[in-house]
N, C-alpha and C positions, 0 to 999 in steps of 0.2 A: 505494499499499499505507499508506504515512503518513496519508493523509487517511482511509483506511478505519479505520484504526486509531484515529484520533481520534475519528471518528465514531460508531464503535460499542464503544470501549472499554467494559468492563464490561455488557455487553449479550450476550456469546455464549451461545448456546443450543445444546444437543446430546442427542441423543436415538437410542436404539437399542433395536430389538426384533425378536424372530423368534418363530415359531410355525410347529407343524407339525400339520395335521388330516387326519382320514379322512372321506369323504362315502360312507357307503353307501347303498345304493338297492336295493329291491326291486320288481319287475313283474312282474304276471299279465296274460295273454290268454286268452279264454274266446269261442269260436264258438258263439253260442247258435243260429244257424243258419248256411249260406252267405253270406248276406248281412247279418246282424245280429250283431256283434262288439261284445265288453265287455272294457274295460280298467280295470285298477286298479295303481295304482304309489304307492309311498312312499320318498322321499329326503330327503336333506339337502345343504344349498346355502350358498353365501357370497357375500356383497358386500362387497368392498373398497373402504375411502374411497379416493377420486382422489389422483393422486399431486400435486397440486396443494395437495390439503388438508395433505398430510403433510410438504412444505415449510415451514421456519419462514418467518414472515413476518407482518406488522402491515399493513393497511389501513385508512386512517382517513376517517370522512365528515366533512365540517365540518357539512352541511346537519342531518344526522342527530345531530351530537354523539357519535359512537361510534367506536371503533377495533376493528376485527375480528381477532382472533389466531388464527393457524393452530393446532391442536392437534397437536402431532405424535405423541403417542400413543396418536389416535384408534385403536381395534380395528375389526377387521371386523364386520359385522353376518350373523348366522347363521339359517338358516330351515329348518324342519321341515316338508315339504310332503307333503300328499295330495291325489292326482289320479285322478278317475274319467270314465271317458264310454263312451257308446254310439255305435256307428258303424253305419250302414245302407247300404249300396252298392245301386244299383238302375241297371237296365239301361236305356239302352245305357252311358253314360259318367256317371253322377251319385254322390253322396254327401251325406248329411245327418249331423252330428254334434251330441250334446250332449254338453257337458261341464261338472263340477264340481271343484272344487278350493279348498282350506284351506291357509294359510300358518302359522305362529307363527315370528315373527322376534324374537330376543332381540339384546341390545346393538343396539338400533338407534340409528341415528344421525341425531341430532338436532342442527339448526344453528340459530344465532342464541340460543344459550344467554347468558344474563348471566353474567357474570364478575367482578361488581363495578365499582366507580369507580375511576378513575386520580387519584390524589391530586395535590398540587402540590408544587412543587420541584425543583431540578435531578437529584434522586437518585429521581424517581418512577418510572423505569424507561424513560423516553421521553425522556431530555436534557431535561427538564424541559416539554416540550410535552404538549396534549392534557390538560392540568388538567380535573378534574370529568368527561371523555368517559364514557361508560360502555362497558364492554368485553364483546365478543362472541366467542361462540366455540362451536366443537361438541364434541360428547361423546356417548358411547355412553348416552342417558339412560334408556333403557327398553326397551319392548317393545311389539309391534304384531301384531294380528291381521287377516288377510286372508280373506274368503269371496266366492266370486265364479262364476259361471254362464257358457259359452260356447255359442254356437248358430252353427254353419255350416252353409251349403249350398252346393253347386256343381254344376253340370250342364252337358254340352253336347247340344243339342237335335238331335241326328242323326237321329230319326225323323222331322222335320218336314218336309214337302214342300218342293220348288224351294229357292228364295234363302234360306229361313228354317232349313235343316237345318245352317247354318253358324254360328248364333245360340250363345251360350255365356253363362250367366249364374254369378256366384259372391257371394256374401254373407256376413257374419258379424256376430254383435254379442257384445259382454261386458258384464257387468254385475257391479261390485265394490260390496261392505260392508267397510270398514275400521274398527277400532279400535285405541286406543292407551293406554298407560298410561306416563308419562315423569315418574313418580316425584312424583307431586302425590295429594293426597287425593281428586281427583276425576278419574275416566279421562277421556279424551279422548273426545269426541262421536264419533259415527258420522258417516263420511267426512269427518272433521277432520285426518287424517293425511295429511302431503305428498306430493305426487308421485304419489298414485294415483289414477286417474282413474276416476269413478264408472261413466260409461256411455262407450263408443267403439262405432263401428260402420263397416261398409266394404261398398259395393256396387260391382262392376264387370260392364259388359255390354260384349260385343265381339260384332262381325260381318265376316264378309269375303265378299267376292266377287271371284272371280278376281283380279285386281290391287290390288283396292279394300279398304280396310279401314278400321273405325271401330270405337272403344273409348270408353265414355264411366266415369268411376270418379267415386265420391262418399265422402268421407271425413268423419266426424264425430265430435268428442270433446265431452263435456258439461263444466259448470264444474268446476274441482277447485284446490284449495289448492296453489301452486309452494313456498311456505317460508313454515314457520311461524316466528314472532319470540316466543319465550317472553318474551323480556326487555321487548319492546317490543310488545304485541297489535296496539297500531294499525298497525304498520308489515309487518305479516300480508301476503305478497303472493298475488294469485289470477291464474288464467286462466280468461277465459270461454269459454264454448261457440263451437266454431269448425266451421264445414262449408265442406269446400272440393270444388268440382267441376272436374274435368279431362276435356275433349274432345279426342280425338285423332282426326287423319283422316291416312290414307295412301296412297300410291299405289306 
């Protein structure tokens, strides 16, 4: 306790916050035909920051000359959502779906925001360490908009003869367009909002016969931004496209 008091004296930080919210939603379904169904919904959602982001703390990077300071005052981000879809069901067992969605997000959480430069001297808030380092933090820095389309298909081919009647296929594909405005005069360009993947898809093929089973699965996601660094744009991190194929055999 004595050592902790000496190390952290004068650097104590306290924060407290509470909030209460309502999340209304409206949903409508309509059967155009017995096989064709239309759905429309409006809803409000919330995305809270992670617990690790709300705990007071600092992380220094000697290589980058930065100190990342947790923002214990981060607020939740809110989204107003519109979703619409058409679903077609066909015999014997199959479904095809086309969906559209739109999300308006406010209080969007942006990480790696510049928080100034640490001064020099014993009273710089870090016991004299990290002089001239750049402070990075997270904040509710603006708004974001997400538009997207979803396509889904699944079918069991029970109408096929012989060994093929246990064949089943499912596939889906999602395409996103994102835009953002984080308080600057220039809006964030298309698909430059972090953690939204513009293109993703999955294919799953399975077949079984008596005690044997085969399943082949493919997953794909395109290039996307993992973390935007507005204070140091050259340190923005990306993830390149990835394709994974799994083959499973069972007996």
